[in-house]
C-alpha positions in Angstrom: 11.0 -7.5 4.9 12.8 -7.0 8.2 11.1 -6.8 11.6 12.0 -3.1 12.3 9.4 -0.5 11.9 8.9 1.1 8.5 9.8 4.6 7.7 8.1 7.2 5.6 10.4 8.9 3.1 9.1 11.9 1.1 10.0 12.0 -2.5 9.0 14.4 -5.4 8.0 12.8 -8.7 7.9 14.5 -12.1 4.4 14.5 -13.5 5.4 12.0 -16.2 7.0 9.6 -13.7 3.9 9.8 -11.5 1.6 9.0 -14.4 3.8 6.0 -15.4 3.8 4.8 -11.8 0.1 5.0 -11.5 -0.4 3.1 -14.8 2.1 0.4 -13.9 0.6 -0.1 -10.4 -2.9 -0.4 -11.9 -1.6 -2.9 -14.5 -0.1 -5.0 -11.8 -3.0 -4.4 -9.4 -0.7 -3.3 -6.6 -0.6 -0.2 -4.5 1.6 2.8 -5.3 3.7 2.2 -2.2 4.2 -1.4 -3.2 5.2 -0.4 -6.7 7.8 2.0 -5.3 9.1 -0.6 -2.8 9.5 -3.1 -5.7 11.3 -0.6 -7.9 13.7 0.4 -5.2 14.4 -3.3 -4.4 15.1 -4.0 -8.1 17.4 -0.9 -8.3 19.4 -2.1 -5.2 19.8 -5.6 -6.5 21.0 -4.4 -9.8 23.9 -2.5 -8.2 
């Protein structure tokens, strides 16, 4: 990660997506924000 301060970005999740996110984060024993950061990182690298 960079040295700049982090930002908070509000996002709305469909109930099914939120459920899947909670389950995946629990499986991997990581926080919800960490799961979101990883997903965004993978999305950007795939472009």
